[in-house]
C-alpha positions as CSV (number, residue, x, y, z in Angstrom):
1,M,-36.4,-9.6,-10.0
2,G,-37.6,-8.2,-13.3
3,D,-35.9,-7.6,-16.4
4,A,-32.1,-7.6,-16.6
5,F,-30.4,-4.3,-17.3
6,I,-26.8,-2.8,-17.2
7,R,-25.9,-0.5,-14.4
8,H,-22.3,0.2,-15.6
9,I,-19.9,-0.5,-18.5
10,E,-16.2,-0.1,-17.9
11,L,-13.8,-0.1,-20.9
12,L,-10.8,-2.1,-19.6
13,G,-8.7,-1.8,-22.8
14,Y,-8.2,-3.9,-25.9
15,E,-6.6,-7.1,-27.2
16,K,-4.4,-7.6,-30.3
17,R,-5.3,-11.0,-31.5
18,F,-3.6,-13.2,-34.4
19,F,-6.5,-15.8,-35.3
20,P,-8.0,-16.2,-37.7
21,S,-6.0,-13.2,-38.7
22,Q,-4.6,-10.1,-36.9
23,H,-7.5,-7.9,-35.4
24,Y,-8.3,-5.9,-32.4
25,V,-11.1,-6.6,-29.8
26,Y,-12.1,-4.3,-27.0
27,M,-12.5,-5.5,-23.4
28,F,-15.5,-4.3,-21.6
29,L,-16.4,-5.1,-17.9
30,V,-20.2,-5.2,-17.9
31,K,-21.9,-4.7,-14.5
32,W,-25.5,-5.9,-14.3
33,N,-28.6,-5.2,-12.0
34,D,-28.1,-8.6,-10.3
35,L,-24.6,-7.4,-9.1
36,S,-22.8,-9.9,-11.5
37,E,-20.0,-8.8,-13.6
38,K,-19.1,-10.0,-17.0
39,L,-16.1,-9.7,-19.3
40,V,-17.0,-9.3,-23.0
41,Y,-15.1,-8.6,-26.1
42,R,-16.4,-6.6,-29.1
43,R,-14.7,-5.4,-32.5
44,F,-15.3,-1.8,-33.2
45,T,-17.2,-2.6,-36.5
46,E,-19.6,-4.5,-34.3
47,I,-20.1,-1.5,-32.0
48,Y,-20.6,1.0,-34.9
49,E,-23.3,-1.3,-36.4
50,F,-24.8,-1.5,-33.0
51,H,-24.9,2.4,-32.7
52,K,-26.4,2.9,-36.2
53,A,-29.3,0.5,-35.4
54,L,-29.7,2.3,-32.0
55,K,-30.1,5.6,-33.9
56,E,-32.7,4.1,-36.2
57,M,-34.9,2.9,-33.3
58,F,-34.8,6.2,-31.6
59,P,-34.8,9.0,-34.4
60,I,-35.7,11.7,-32.1
61,E,-33.2,11.1,-29.4
62,S,-30.5,10.7,-32.2
63,G,-31.1,14.0,-33.6
64,D,-32.5,13.0,-37.0
65,I,-35.6,15.2,-36.7
66,N,-34.2,18.0,-34.7
67,M,-30.3,18.1,-33.7
68,E,-31.2,20.1,-30.7
69,K,-33.0,17.1,-29.1
70,R,-30.2,14.7,-29.6
71,I,-29.1,12.9,-26.6
72,I,-27.5,9.7,-28.0
73,P,-23.9,10.3,-28.1
74,H,-21.7,10.7,-31.2
75,L,-19.5,7.7,-32.4
76,P,-17.1,8.1,-35.2
77,A,-17.1,5.5,-38.2
78,P,-14.5,2.9,-38.5
79,K,-11.7,3.6,-40.8
80,W,-11.1,1.7,-44.0
81,F,-8.1,0.0,-42.1
82,D,-8.4,-0.1,-38.3
83,G,-4.7,-0.4,-37.0
84,Q,-3.3,-0.4,-33.6
85,R,-3.0,3.4,-33.4
86,S,-6.5,4.1,-34.3
87,T,-7.6,1.3,-31.9
88,Q,-5.7,3.0,-29.1
89,N,-6.7,6.5,-29.8
90,R,-10.5,5.6,-30.0
91,Q,-10.3,4.3,-26.3
92,G,-11.3,7.7,-24.5
93,T,-14.3,8.2,-27.1
94,L,-15.4,4.7,-26.6
95,A,-15.3,5.0,-22.9
96,E,-17.2,8.3,-22.7
97,Y,-19.8,6.7,-25.1
98,C,-20.4,3.7,-22.9
99,Y,-20.8,6.0,-19.6
100,T,-23.5,8.3,-21.7
101,L,-25.2,5.2,-23.0
102,V,-25.9,3.6,-19.6
103,N,-26.8,7.0,-18.2
104,L,-29.7,7.6,-21.2
105,P,-33.4,7.4,-20.2
106,H,-34.4,3.9,-19.3
107,K,-36.4,3.2,-22.7
108,I,-33.1,3.5,-24.4
109,S,-30.4,2.3,-21.8
110,R,-32.5,-0.7,-20.6
111,C,-33.9,-1.6,-24.1
112,L,-33.4,-5.2,-25.6
113,H,-31.1,-3.9,-28.3
114,V,-28.5,-2.6,-25.7
115,V,-29.0,-5.6,-23.3
116,N,-28.5,-8.2,-25.9
117,F,-25.5,-6.5,-27.5
118,F,-23.6,-6.7,-24.2
119,K,-24.7,-10.3,-22.9
120,V,-22.1,-12.6,-22.7
121,R,-21.6,-14.8,-26.0
122,P,-19.9,-18.3,-26.3
123,D,-16.9,-16.4,-27.9
124,D,-16.4,-14.2,-24.9
125,T,-16.0,-17.1,-22.4
126,N,-14.2,-19.5,-25.1
127,P,-12.5,-17.5,-27.7
128,V,-11.6,-19.2,-30.9
129,T,-7.8,-19.6,-30.8
130,D,-4.9,-21.8,-32.6
131,S,-2.3,-23.1,-30.3
132,Q,0.3,-22.7,-32.9
133,I,-0.1,-19.1,-32.8
134,K,1.3,-16.7,-30.2
135,K,-1.0,-15.6,-27.2
136,P,-3.0,-12.4,-27.8
137,E,-1.5,-9.1,-26.5
138,V,-3.4,-7.3,-23.9
139,F,-3.4,-3.5,-23.6
140,L,-5.0,-2.2,-20.6
141,L,-6.4,1.4,-20.2
142,P,-4.8,2.9,-16.9
143,Q,-7.1,4.0,-14.0
144,D,-5.9,7.5,-14.3
145,A,-6.2,7.8,-18.1
146,K,-9.9,7.1,-18.6
147,K,-10.4,10.4,-20.4
148,N,-6.7,10.7,-21.8
149,S,-6.2,8.0,-24.2
150,T,-2.6,9.4,-25.2
151,D,-1.4,8.2,-21.9
152,I,-2.1,4.4,-22.7
153,T,1.0,2.4,-22.5
154,G,1.5,-1.1,-24.2
155,P,1.8,-3.8,-24.8
156,I,0.7,-4.9,-21.2
157,V,0.8,-8.4,-20.9
158,L,-1.4,-9.8,-17.9
159,Q,0.5,-11.0,-15.0
160,T,0.2,-14.6,-14.2
161,Y,-0.4,-15.7,-10.6
162,R,-0.6,-19.1,-9.0
163,A,-3.4,-20.4,-6.7
164,I,-2.0,-21.4,-3.3
165,A,-5.0,-23.3,-2.1
166,D,-8.6,-24.4,-3.2
167,Y,-11.2,-21.6,-3.1
168,V,-14.8,-22.1,-3.5
169,K,-16.8,-19.2,-4.9
170,N,-19.7,-17.7,-2.8
171,S,-21.5,-15.7,-5.7
172,R,-22.0,-15.7,-9.4
173,S,-19.4,-13.0,-9.9
174,E,-16.7,-15.1,-8.4
175,M,-14.6,-17.6,-9.8
176,A,-13.7,-21.0,-8.1
177,L,-9.8,-22.0,-7.8
178,N,-8.0,-25.2,-7.3
179,A,-4.6,-25.2,-5.6
180,G,-1.9,-24.7,-8.3
181,D,-4.3,-23.2,-11.1
182,M,-2.4,-20.5,-13.0
183,V,-4.7,-17.2,-13.6
184,D,-4.1,-14.0,-15.6
185,V,-5.1,-11.1,-13.4
186,V,-7.1,-8.4,-15.4
187,E,-7.7,-5.9,-12.6
188,K,-6.3,-5.4,-9.0
189,S,-8.7,-3.6,-6.7
190,E,-7.8,-2.4,-3.4
191,T,-10.7,-4.1,-1.8
192,G,-8.7,-7.3,-2.1
193,W,-10.8,-8.8,-4.8
194,W,-9.1,-9.1,-8.3
195,F,-10.6,-9.9,-11.5
196,C,-9.0,-12.9,-12.9
197,Q,-9.4,-15.3,-16.1
198,L,-8.6,-18.9,-16.4
199,K,-9.0,-20.4,-19.8
200,N,-12.9,-19.9,-20.4
201,K,-13.6,-18.8,-17.0
202,R,-13.5,-15.2,-15.5
203,G,-14.6,-13.8,-12.3
204,W,-13.6,-12.2,-8.9
205,V,-11.0,-14.0,-6.8
206,P,-9.5,-13.3,-3.3
207,A,-5.9,-11.8,-3.6
208,A,-4.9,-13.7,-0.6
209,Y,-5.4,-17.0,-2.6
210,L,-2.9,-15.9,-5.4
211,E,0.9,-15.5,-5.5
212,P,3.2,-14.4,-8.3
213,M,5.2,-17.0,-10.0
214,D,8.7,-15.6,-9.4
215,G,8.6,-14.3,-5.8
216,P,6.9,-12.3,-3.2
217,D,5.1,-9.2,-4.6
218,E,5.8,-7.2,-1.7
219,S,7.3,-4.4,-4.1
220,E,3.7,-3.6,-5.1
221,E,2.7,-3.0,-1.5
222,Q,3.4,0.6,-0.1
223,E,5.6,1.0,3.0
224,P,3.8,1.8,6.3
225,N,2.7,5.5,6.8
226,Y,2.5,6.2,10.4
227,A,1.3,9.8,9.7
228,G,-2.0,8.1,8.6
229,E,-4.5,9.0,6.0
230,Q,-8.0,10.0,7.4
231,Y,-10.8,7.7,6.3
232,L,-14.5,7.3,7.2
233,V,-15.9,3.9,8.2
234,Q,-18.9,3.3,5.7
235,K,-19.8,-0.2,7.1
236,S,-19.6,-1.8,10.5
237,Y,-17.5,-4.7,11.2
238,T,-16.9,-7.1,14.2
239,A,-13.6,-8.3,14.7
240,V,-13.0,-12.1,14.1
241,E,-9.4,-12.5,14.7
242,D,-7.5,-11.0,17.7
243,D,-5.5,-8.4,15.7
244,E,-8.6,-7.0,13.9
245,L,-10.7,-4.1,14.9
246,T,-14.4,-3.6,15.6
247,L,-15.8,-0.3,14.3
248,K,-19.0,1.3,13.7
249,E,-20.5,3.1,10.7
250,G,-19.4,6.9,10.7
251,D,-16.2,6.3,12.9
252,T,-13.2,8.3,11.7
253,I,-9.8,6.5,11.7
254,E,-6.4,6.7,10.1
255,V,-4.9,4.2,7.5
256,I,-1.2,3.5,8.2
257,H,-0.7,0.5,6.0
258,K,-2.3,-0.4,2.6
259,L,-2.0,-4.2,1.9
260,L,-2.8,-6.0,-1.2
261,D,-5.1,-8.6,0.3
262,G,-7.8,-5.7,1.0
263,W,-7.1,-5.8,4.7
264,W,-5.5,-2.4,5.8
265,V,-3.7,-1.5,9.0
266,I,-5.7,1.2,10.6
267,R,-5.5,3.4,13.9
268,K,-8.4,4.5,16.0
269,D,-6.9,6.7,18.8
270,E,-3.9,4.9,20.0
271,T,-5.1,1.4,18.9
272,T,-4.0,-0.4,15.6
273,G,-5.6,-3.4,13.9
274,Y,-6.7,-4.7,10.6
275,Y,-10.0,-3.7,8.9
276,P,-11.4,-4.5,5.6
277,S,-10.6,-1.7,3.1
278,M,-14.0,-2.1,1.2
279,Y,-15.8,-0.7,4.1
280,L,-13.7,2.4,4.3
281,Q,-13.8,5.7,2.2
282,K,-11.2,8.4,2.3
283,A,-12.2,11.6,4.0
284,G,-13.7,14.1,1.6
285,E,-14.0,11.6,-1.1
286,E,-17.5,11.3,-2.8
287,N,-19.7,8.3,-2.4
288,T,-20.7,6.4,-5.5
289,S,-23.2,3.7,-6.3
290,V,-20.5,1.3,-7.3
291,K,-18.8,1.6,-4.0
292,S,-21.9,1.3,-2.1
293,Q,-22.5,-2.0,-3.9
294,L,-19.1,-3.2,-3.4
295,R,-19.8,-2.9,0.7
296,N,-22.7,-5.2,0.3
297,R,-20.2,-8.2,-0.5
298,S,-18.4,-9.8,2.2
299,A,-14.9,-9.0,3.1
300,P,-12.1,-11.1,1.4
301,P,-10.1,-13.7,3.3
302,R,-6.9,-12.6,4.8
303,R,-3.5,-14.0,3.8
304,S,-2.8,-15.2,7.4
305,T,-5.9,-17.3,7.2
306,I,-4.8,-19.4,4.1
307,R,-3.2,-22.7,5.5
308,N,-0.4,-23.4,3.2
309,A,3.0,-23.9,4.4
310,K,4.4,-23.9,0.8
311,S,3.1,-20.6,0.1
312,I,5.7,-17.9,-1.1
313,H,3.9,-15.4,1.2
314,K,5.0,-17.4,4.2
315,Q,8.3,-18.0,3.1
316,G,9.7,-14.9,1.6
317,R,7.4,-11.9,2.6
318,K,8.4,-9.3,5.0
319,Q,6.0,-9.8,7.7
320,I,5.2,-7.0,10.2
321,S,3.9,-7.9,13.5
322,Q,0.8,-6.2,15.0
323,E,3.1,-5.3,17.9
324,T,5.6,-3.4,15.5
325,Y,2.6,-1.5,14.2
326,R,1.3,-0.6,17.5
327,R,4.9,0.4,18.9
328,N,5.9,2.5,15.8
329,S,2.5,4.1,15.8
330,K,2.7,5.1,19.4
331,K,6.3,6.5,18.7
332,Y,4.8,8.6,15.8
333,L,1.9,9.8,18.0
334,Q,4.3,11.0,20.8
335,S,6.5,12.7,18.6
336,R,3.6,14.4,17.0
337,R,2.6,15.5,20.4
338,N,5.9,16.8,21.3
339,M,6.0,18.8,18.1
340,K,2.6,20.3,18.9
341,E,3.8,21.1,22.6
342,K,7.1,22.7,21.3
343,F,5.0,24.7,18.6
344,Q,2.7,25.9,21.3
345,I,5.6,27.0,23.5
346,K,6.9,28.8,20.9
347,A,3.6,30.5,19.9
348,N,3.0,31.5,23.3
349,A,6.6,33.1,23.9
350,I,5.9,35.2,20.5
351,S,2.5,36.2,21.7
352,K,3.9,37.5,24.9
353,S,6.7,39.3,23.3
354,Q,4.2,41.1,20.8
355,Q,2.1,41.9,23.9
356,Q,5.0,43.6,25.7
357,G,5.9,45.2,22.6
358,N,2.8,47.1,22.2
359,K,2.9,48.9,25.8
360,P,3.5,52.7,25.4
361,K,6.9,53.7,26.3
362,A,7.5,55.9,29.5
363,Q,8.2,59.6,28.7
364,P,11.2,61.0,30.4
365,A,10.3,63.3,33.4
366,V,10.6,67.0,32.7
367,P,12.5,68.8,35.5
368,P,10.7,71.8,37.2
369,R,11.6,75.3,36.1
370,P,13.8,76.9,38.8
371,S,12.4,79.9,40.7
372,K,13.8,83.4,40.1
373,D,15.3,83.4,43.6
374,L,17.2,80.3,43.1
375,I,18.5,81.8,39.8
376,L,19.6,84.9,41.5
377,N,21.4,82.9,44.1
378,R,23.4,80.9,41.5
379,C,24.5,84.1,39.6
380,T,27.6,86.2,40.0
381,E,27.3,89.8,41.7
382,S,27.5,91.5,38.2
383,T,25.0,89.1,36.6
384,R,22.4,89.8,39.4
385,R,22.7,93.5,39.0
386,K,22.1,93.0,35.4
387,I,19.0,90.9,36.0
388,L,17.5,93.6,38.6
């Protein structure tokens, strides 16, 4: 397959750790050319030392000879004391640094210095901890604040979920589960694949296999939107279950309910059914290489296919039947048609009224001028004499 290289680095946030003393580490999700995804932790002092060595390796590209030729991004030096505020404020700069780094010419972005620095280390998968000291606090960088670190909130303690059944992983980037395992969810993707950690293991897990500790997590799901959002099918799929839809690449559909397990309820004409969200793209949205690679994966399992009678999902979740989706969708489509018809009738009436208003008004008829004989006949004798 050739030499390994990094195709993307995403800053997820940072951790506040308390062993062997209080310090901060940044969390990076590193995506490799073999489609594997690894979570690594680095202190800022390590990142800065890496940056200095990179500049020495490429003096022209770092601007040491001519500043106009600099392409290696800037990185501020660490402070004498790096506290939580400086760690938080630095995230926007660090996220931009990683993005620029990966997109540099291959001789830099794929050199051994870069590859080795972001490889998984033993302490990434099994960090040194002390059971007597409290658990690290996790501060996640919100998805909509990648370029604005002032919006970061915290601490955000990772949500803990329980595995409702055994799951056997199908690729290196996934993580196997046993029923009853407690996992911390690092990232929830709309595709139905969640990035989780369990002790010294990390990887992607189908959301369908996880349930919250306290109760159904239906509050995280949006309500059905029968008006629908227009999406394009980016990958064909053949239905396996009766309530799924078979679609071809390029089809246009409407999404009416986005579910957490990555199987969305969609509408094609007047037909509704489930379809893998990872094979859909919002109309007008730009296609990216990351999304394209995601579509090469198989669709996650659906919640309804997990056989576990004790699952909270089956005990307390508000289930919506496919018949309900179909009936409500037909009602909405009919009401939309009625609205269109009323609008068309009103528009036609206005158009007709305007056409009538533009016709020229009829001028009143001018009576013919009376003849001299007629005037004389109507006059008195004295008046006739004066006229004559």
